[in-house]
N, C-alpha and C positions, 0 to 999 in steps of 0.2 A: 539671400544666401543660408543663414542659419534655421530659417524654417524649412527649408528642405533639407539639411542636414537632420532636424531633428525629425522629419517623418520617415528618412531613411533609418533611423539610427532605432526608430519603433517598430516599423513597419518592414522592416529589412529590406534585404538586396533587391527583392521586386518590385518594389515602390519607386526603385531608379530610374524613372520614365518622365518625361516631362509632362505627358498629359495625364498622368498618374498622381503627380505631388501636386499638378496644379487643382487637379479634383479633390484632391484631399485638404489643402489649406483654404480651399474655398468652403469645403462643409465645416472647417475650424468658424471659420469666420461667420458661417450664416448661422450656428448653432451657439457662439460665443462658448467654444470649446478649445483646451489646450489638447495639443498632439497628446499628450499622452491619454487625457479625458477620451478622446476620439479614438485613441487605439484598446482600450478596456471597451469601446461599443462596438468596435470591431469583433473584439473576441466575442463578447455576447451575442451578435450577429452571426458568428461562426459556430457559435455553441447552441442556436435555435437551429441550425440547419443539421445540427447533426455531426458536424464535420469537424475533425480536429487541425485542418487547415484550407484555408478559404483562399483562393487564386486570386492577386489586387487585379482582375480584369475590368473591363471598363461596365462588363454586362453585371459583374458583381459587386461593384460602387454605384451603380443605379438602383438594383437592389436596396444596397446599403442605405443609400439617398432615402426611399422607401421606409426601411426601418426605422431610421432618425424620426422621420415626419409623422409615422403611427405612436412612436412614444410620445413624441411632441404634443398630440392630438391627446393622446390617451390622460396625460398630465394635467394637460389644460380642462379634459373634462372632467377628474377629479377635483381640483378647486373650485370648477363652476360645483360642481355638486354639494362641497362642505361649505361653498359660501351661502346655498341655498336654507340649508339646514341651519345654521347659524343666524341667521336672519330672524329665527321662529324667538316665540316669546321664552319658551321652557327652553333652558340650558341643557345638549343632548349630556348622557353619561354613557361616558368612555366604559364599557365591561371589559372588566381584565381577570380571567379565573385564576384559579389560584394553584389550579394544574399548569398554568404557562408563563413564561418568564416575559419579563418587559424587555431583556435583551438576550437574542437568540444568537449562536454564532452561526458562521456563513452558512449556506444553505447552498444549492446551487443557483448560481446567479447570473438569472438571466437580465435584472434591470438592478445592476448594486449601484448604481449612481444615482438612483431614483428615491427621492424620500417618499414616506407614505407614511398616511396616517389614521387608521381606518377606526370609524364607529361602529360600536358593540363585535371589537375582536381587539387580540394582542397589539399594542402600538409600537411602532419603532422609536427609539431616541432619536431626539432632536440633531446631535450630533453623527447618528451614525448615516450611514451613508448606503447600506443595503438593504434588500427589501426582505421580510422574514415570513417566510411558510409556514403555517401551522395548521396540524391534521384540526379535525372539526374536534369540540369537547366529546360529542357521543364518543368520537373513535377514542378518545385518549379512556372514556370510559369503559368501553369494550376491552380497550389491549392494556390495561395496567398491570404492573408486574407485582405488587405488593398485595397480600392480602391482610395484611394488619389493618385496620379502621381507628385514623388517625384524624382526631376531631380538631379543626382549626376554628378558633372565634375570632371575629371581625378585626381587621387591622389596619396600619395607615399604611399609606401611599408613600414611596421615598421622594424627597425633592425630586423636580425634575429639572433642576436649572443646576450648573457645574460650578464650580468652586469661582470662577472667573466670571459668573454673571453679576448683574447688579444685584443687591439685597434687597431691592424692592419688588424685583420679581419671584423673590422666593417663597412670597406668602401669600400667594394664589388660594382663592378661596375656591377656584375649579376643580383642584383635585379629586379623583375618587379613589376608593377603596374595596377591596375585594372583600365578599361578605362571609358566613361561617359556611363552611363546608367539611365534606369527607376527604379522605385521601384520595378518594377516582371518584367523585361527585363536582358535576360542571358548582360554579358558584353562583349567586345570587349575586347584584350588584347594588349597594347603597350608598348615599354620599357619607361625607364624613367633614370633619369641620377642621379650621386649621390646629397644626400640635402645638399652640401653645395655648389651646381650649382643652388637651388632655391631661388630664391629671397625673402627677406621680405614682406609681404604682399600679397603672390600670393593665391589666393581661391587656394585651394585642393578639398573642398567637400562641396556642397549645400544641405540643403536642402529648398525644397518649393521656387526657385530664380525664378519660371515664374510667381508668383502671387505678391510677395512684394519686392520692392525695399528696399535697403539697407538704414539702418538711417540716415540722415545727422549728427546724434548725440548732443551732448550738448552745446548748445552756449556758456553757461558759463565757459567753461573749459579753455578757455586761460584768463580767467581774473584774476587778484592778491587776494590773502587773504580778502584784503581791500574792494574790490569793492563788490557792491552788485549786485546779480543777477536779469536777465532780469524776470526770473518769480520762483515760488516757485521750489524748488526742489525735487526728487523725495524721497519718502518715505522710508525707509529701518529698517521694524519691526521685529524682533526675534519672533517667534511662538513656542516659547520653556520653560520651568524653567530651568535657565540657575544655579538656587540654587542648583537640582538636579544632576547637574553633577561634582559638589567638593566631591567624595567621594574618600577615600584613599584605594590605590590598595593595592595589594599584602596580603590582608588579606580576602580572599571571606571565606565566610561561607558555609558548604557543602549544610547546612539544606535550607537556603537561593536561593540557586543556584537550588536546587529540588524543591522548591515552584515555582520561575521563570518558567523552565520548565514545571511544570504540568499546571501551569494557561496557558500556551499558549495551551494546548491541548483542555484545559476547554473553553477559549473563545471562540474557533475555533467553540467547538460543539454546544454551541450557535447558532454561525453566521450558523452555518448548518441548525439546527432545524429551525431558524427562514423564512432563505429563502425558504426551500425545505417543508414547512411548516408540519413539522415531530414533531409527539410526544416523549415526553421523553421515554415513552414505548417502542419506534420502536429501541432504543439503547439499546445493550447489549455487555456485557463481551466477545472478542473475543477468548480470550483464552481457553473458557470452551468449549467444544464439546456439540452439538449440531446441531440437522436435520433441522431447521428452519433458514431462514435467519434473516438477524440481517444488522444495521448499526452499524458502527466502525469509529471511530474518532479517529488517533493519530498518531505519530512521525515516520517517516522512518528513519530505522536504519541497520547496518548490524548483519546478522547472527551468526556471530561470533567477538569477543572483538579483536581477533589478524588477523583484515582483513590486506592487504598490498594494499588499495586504489584501489584495482581493484574488481569491481563489477559490476553481474549481475543480470536480474530479478529472478535469481534463490538462489542467494545468500541476499537476503532483506528480512526483519524484520518488524512488527508492535508492536511499544512501546504504551501502552496505560498509561492512568492519572492513580490517584489514584481511582478517582469514577468510571471510563472507566473498571476497568482490575486489581486495586491493583498493577500498575504499572508493570506488567510483559509483556514481550514479546511473539509474537508468530510468527514462520515462516509462509511467504504469499507466497500461491499458485497462479501465476499470467498466468496460460494458457490460460485462459478463456478470457484474455482482449487483444485486437488485440492491442490499441495504447498507447503508455504511455511515462510518461517522469518524473523521481522520482530522488531526490538527498538527502544526509545525511542531517537529520533535519527539512524535509518537513513535513508540517503537511497535512494531506489527510485524506479524506472523503471514506468508502468504502460499498458497500454493496457486502452480502457474507454471506460465513457460514464455520463452523469450524465441518466437519462430521466426522473428525477419530483422533481428540484431536492433533495432531500434527500440521497439515497447517491450515491456515483460506484462505478458495478459495473463491478471487474475484472474482464476476461476472459481476460488474461494479463499475466504479469510478467515484463521486460524485464532477464534477469542484468544486474547491472554487468560491465565488461570487467575483466581484472586489469590491474597495472601491468605493464610492460617487466621486463625482466632488465638489471641493469647489464653492460656488456662491457668489455674492454678490448683494446688491439691486442696485437699478437706479440712489440712490443719491450718493452713493459711488462712481459707475462708472461715473457720473456727474465731482464729484470734481476729482478725475483721469485724467480725458480729460482735465479737463481746468490745471489742475498744470503742463501739460504739451502741454497745446496750439494748442491741436489737433496733435503735429507730434508724429512720434515712439521714441519707448522705445529703447536703445543701450545697451546690456550689454556683457562685456567681460568675460571670464573665461581661465586660465591658471591654469597650474598645475605642482608644482616640480616634480624631480627637479630644479635648476637653472642654475648648472654649472656642467661641464664635469667629467668624474672619473678621470682627469688626473692633475686638475689645481680648483683653486676656482676664477677664471676670470667671473666677473660679465658683460662683457663688451653687450653681448647680452642683458642682461635683463635692462641696460642703456639705449640703442636702442630702445627697444620696449617703456622705459617707456616716451624716447622722443616722440615718433610717438605716442603715447596715448594721449599726452599734445595737440600736434600741428596737429594729422592728425584724428586718430580716435575718438577723443573726446566722450568717451561713457558716461551715467549716472553713470553709475555703474562699476565697475572693483570688479572682484572674484578670489582669488587669494589663489589655493590649496598648500600645503605645500606635502613633507617636503621643507621647506626651507635651514636646514642643515641637510643633512640625516645621519643619525649616523650609516648607512651600506656602508658608502663612503669609496670607498676604502684606500685615504690618512688618514680620522679619523679613520677606524677603525684599519688601522698600526698601529697610533700614529708618520705616518711621516707628520706632518702640514709643510707647506713653510714658508720660511721667506716673511714677507710683505716689501716689500724696500716702499712703499708709508706711512706707520703708521711709528708715532715717538716713540710709545712704541708697541710691539707685542703684541697680544692677549693671556693672559694666559688660559681663558677659551671658549668654545664653545659659550655661552652666549655671551662673548665680542668680540667673531667673527663675530655673528650677528649684535652687534650694531655698528661694525668696517665697514663690509661691506656692509648689507642691509639695515641699516635705513638709511644712508645718502643718499641711491638712493630710497628708499619708501618715504621720503619725498621729494622731488621733484614733487612728483604725485600733479597734480591740487588741490586745497582744495572744489571745487566745483563736484572732482568726488568722489560719496560714494564707498569706497575701503572695502571689506570682506574679513579676512584673515581668512581661516579654518586649522587647523594642521594636519599632520599625526602621525600616531604612531610611524612612524621613524624620527620624528622630536626631534632634538638634543636640542631646545630650550624650549622642553614642559616637564614640571613634572609632567605629566600625561600618561605613554606611556600603555594604556589599552584602548580596546574600550566597549561602547562608551568613549569619550575622552572630558576633558573639554576644554575651548577654551584657548588662548594664553591669558598672562598678557599683555593688552597693555601698561601701565605704565613701568612695565618691559621693554620693548622695545623699549620705547622711541619712541613711535608714536604720533602724534598729536592727540585731542581728537574730533576735526572736524567734519570730514570725514573719520576716519578709525575706524570700527566695528571688534571685535573677537568672530567669532563665536564658537562653539561645534561641535564638529563630532560622531554622523549627526548632523545635524541641519537642522528644518524647519524657515523658513523666508519669509515677505514677501515682496515685490518690487510691489510699488502701491497695485493692485488689484492681483497680480498674486503669486502664492505661488510657492517658488522654494524649493527642496527638494532634500538636500546634504550630501555626505555621503564619506568619504576617506578613504574606504577597497578598495581593488579589488574584487568587486563580482563577476565580468565578468569572472574573471582569474580563482577564486578560486570556484566555482560553476561547479563541476563535476556531469553530467547524467548520467542516465542511465536510456538507449531508446530502444523501442520498435515500431516496426511500419513504413512502408514505408512514409507515409503523417506526421508522426510526426518526422522522421529525414531528412525530406527534406524541414522541413523548417528552417529559415535562425536562427541559433543560440539565436545570440543576441536577435533576438525576443523574441525566448522560454524564455531565463531566464529573460526578462525585465517582462515577464510577473507572473515566477515564484514570482519575488521580489513583484507587485504589489499584485497577490492572496494571498500571504503571509502577506504583509503588514509589513516589517521589511526590512530595506537597507540591512541587513545581514542576511538572513535566512538559512546558514549554518550552522550546528554543527552536529561534532566540528568543529572549525576553523580551517585554514590552519596555516601550522606551517614552515616556511625554516629553515632548519638547514646547517650545512656545518661541517667537518669533522675536531675537533679541531689538529691543528700541535702538534708534539710531538719533544721534547727538542733530540738537535743532538746526544748526547750521552743517548739517551733511544732506538732512533731505531738502534744505533750499537750493543747494547745488545740483542737485539728481533730479532728473523727471520721473516720472511716473514708470517708464520701462525698465528704466536702468533701474531704479529703486527696488525692481521687482526682481531684477536676476540678481542682486547684490542682497538679497534677505538671509541673514545671520539665524540658525535656529540654536537654539542653548537647550542644553540635558536640564530638566526641573527632577524629574524623578522616573521611576519603575523600578521592575524585577531588580536591576544591576546584580547580576547573575555572575559570581566569579568561577568560573566553567571549570577551574583545576580541583575547585572543594564541592562539586556538588553532589558527592558522593554522600556528605553529609545532608544532604536534603532526602535522603530514600527513607525508607521506614524501618527504622531499630530492632534488631532482629529477625526479619523478613516476616513479620506479621503484621496485622494490621492493626491500629490503635481501638478500642470500644465506643470512645466519643473522638471524635476530629472537629475543632475546630478551626476554622480558616474564615476570619473575617474578611467582610467584602464591600466594595460600596453599594452595591444592588442592594435590594429589598431584605430585611432580615428575615432568615427561614432555619426552621429546625425540620431535619427529614432522618428519615430510617432508608439507607442504603447498602443493599450485602449485607444487612447486620449490624453493620456500623450508625451510629446514631452523628449525624453532619449538622454542624450547626454555623450560623452567622450572626453572630449577635446583632450586627446593626452598629452606624455610628452614637456614639453618647450623646451628642450634641450635633442639629445640624449647622450648616454654615451661618445661615439667617439667626441661629441662638435659640431657635425651638427646640424642643424639648427630643431625643433622639429614642434609644432602646438600648435594652442589655439583657443579657438569659440568665436566667434562673433555673439550675439544672437538681431535679429531685431524683436521688438514686437509692431505691429500696434496697436496706441491708441483705446480705448474702446467706440465704437459707438454703440448707443440703434436705430440706423435711418439704417445701415447697412445690416443687417440680419445675422452678425455670432456672435452674442449674441442669446444665447438658452433662451426663458422665461419658468419660471418654476411658475405655478400656485399655488398659495396657500394663509395661511393668509395674509402673507405679498410677494409679489412676487416677486421675484430673478432671476439674469441669471446666468446660467452657464458661464464660461468663453472664454471656449472652444479658446484655448491660441493656439491649434494646426493648426488652421484655419488664425489665426490671426501672427503666427511667423515664420520667417526664422532662419536659421541659417548656417552659414557661419567657416569652420572648415580652417585658414591661417595658413600659415607657418609663424613661429615666426623669 
C-alpha cells in the first residue's frame, strides 16, 4: 500500500490506476530503482520527447520501458569497452584540458543518474550523478572571449577522493595532470608523480608569467621588531563595517529574511531599468495572463518545492517581488531561448509574455550589467608608489585545512612560515580558515591524540589553537602584515553562519602590530588594490542549468565567476548548499530493526555547508557597488587563477591534502602603479581618476606548499 502511495505522490493523480501503479512498481523492482529515481527517469524520458508533460498511458509506459532498456544497454556497453581498455599493458591517460573543468554544473540532463567516466575527455567526479556535456576543444579555442594570452605551466591534479575516503586510496599514482597551455589553446597531457614527490616552492601554474617578473618581496621581512623599516609599510585597510557582522545567529526572523530576498529583486529592477533605459511602465507582473510583451525581473527557483537537485530548462520557475508580482511564481517556457546559464537564486531579467496563464514564455534574456571598477586619484597613486619605492607588491594567500585528516602535525606550516620569513618575504600574508576544522575526523569522533610536547593537555579546541597555531603564527615577521579570514567550519569561531564575523585577535593571543582579523566575506584595500575575499565554496556549490553549445563549451569557472560579478554577491546561490551524513545508530538498535525499517528510519545530521543567515545576506554583496580588483574565493576544486571581466579571480587551493600530501598556495605580484607606463586608464570627469587595471599589472603563481 505504501508503494502505491509513493507512486501517486511522485507521478501525480494520473497514476492512480491499478494497471499504471502495477506497471510502475514492476519497473522499480526490475531496474532496482526507488520510486523517486524512477520519476526522475520519467522526466528524462519526457524531456527527450520534447514534451513538458507526458500522459501516463499504457502506450507511453511501453515506450518508457524501451527507454530504460536502451539506457541499461548503453551503460553495459560502456562498462564493457572500458574494461577492454584497462586490460592493455599500458595505462590509459585521462586527458584533461585546462580550459575544461573537472566539475561542471547541471547541463540539460537527459540522463542525470548515469555515471560516466570518459577516456580522452573531461570526466565526472565519482560522487556526481549527472552527465557533463562539454564542447570540443577546437570550438572552445575559436570562441574564447579573452584576448589576453595567459601562460600556464604544468600543474598537479586535485585529490580525487573525498574527506571520508580511506587514506590508502588517496595515494594513487594514476592521477594525471594538465600540461602547459595558453589561455585559449588545448592542452597536452603529461603524467605526474605523487604530490609527496613535488618539492615545496615548485610553481604549478602561472598567470601572466611572460610579462611580469616575480617580486623581490619585502626587504623589511628579515628585520627584528625593534628595528625600523627602510620605508613605509603597505597599508591594509578594511572596506566594510565590522560592527554589522556581530549579529546573533540562530534567531532568524522570517519577515526580515523575506524583506532581504525581496530587496534583492527590487534593487536589480532599478539597475536593469537604468542600464537599458526602460520606463517603469515597461515592467509588469509575469504571473498574469497577457498577450503583450513585458519586462520581468525575478529569482530563478525550482518549479517544485520537492526537487532533488536535478534541474533542467523545463523545471524552472520565476519568483517575483512583492511589487512586481505579489511574490508569486510562474513556470518558465525557455524554448525560444538558444543559450542560457541559470542557477537557483539567480536574479534574472526577461522579455516575454504569459499568453496562456500557465507559463511565462521568455523571448529574450537581458544580461545583467557588470559593476564598475574601483578608481584612485593621481595623488593617491603617487603616494602608494612612493611607499613601495617603485618596487612590486607581493601577497601570499593560503587556505586551510593546515593539517592532515589523521594527525595534528603542523610541520608543513612551520616550514612554510620559515620560508615566508627568510625566502619569500611578502608584504602581506592572507590566511583563510579553517584553522581547526570542526569536521576533522579526529575532532568529529572525539578521538583527540595525546600531545607529548605539551606539559598540560588542551581541554578545549580554543586551547588547542593557542598551543598549536599561536606559537607558529607569532614567528611571522612583525613587518609582514597578516590577515586572518575565518571559515564557517572553524572551531575557534563563535559565529558559525555566513556572513561571518571576524576572529577575535586578543582571544587568539596574536600581536596587534601586524595581525588583522577580517570578516567572511570581506573587502579591504592593500595600498590602491581592492581585495574581495569570501570563504564559502561558491565554485563548487553553484550548479548550472545550461542550454546551448556556445555556453556549454565555455570554461565553467569563467561562467561561475561572471555570475558572481553580475549578481554582485560573493555567494549568489539560494538556498545554500548543505552537507549531511547519515547519523550512525546504536548497535542494539540495529539488531532490533530489519533492513527495510532501518532504511526508513535513517536520520541525517548536518555537517557543514554555506550556513546562510538570510536576514544578513546584504553583507555578502560587493561593498560600494563596484567589483574588486582581485577576488579570492577558496574552493575544494583544483587551484586556478583567471582574468574574468578585468578581475583577477583566484582559488589558492588547499594548503595540505587530506592524506598529508602537499597542497598549494597563491603568490601574487602586482607592479607598482605608474602614471607614465600606460597601464592605468584615465577617466575624465570633475576630478580625473585612474582605473587600477590590476589585471594588466598582476602575476599569479600557484605554488606547492
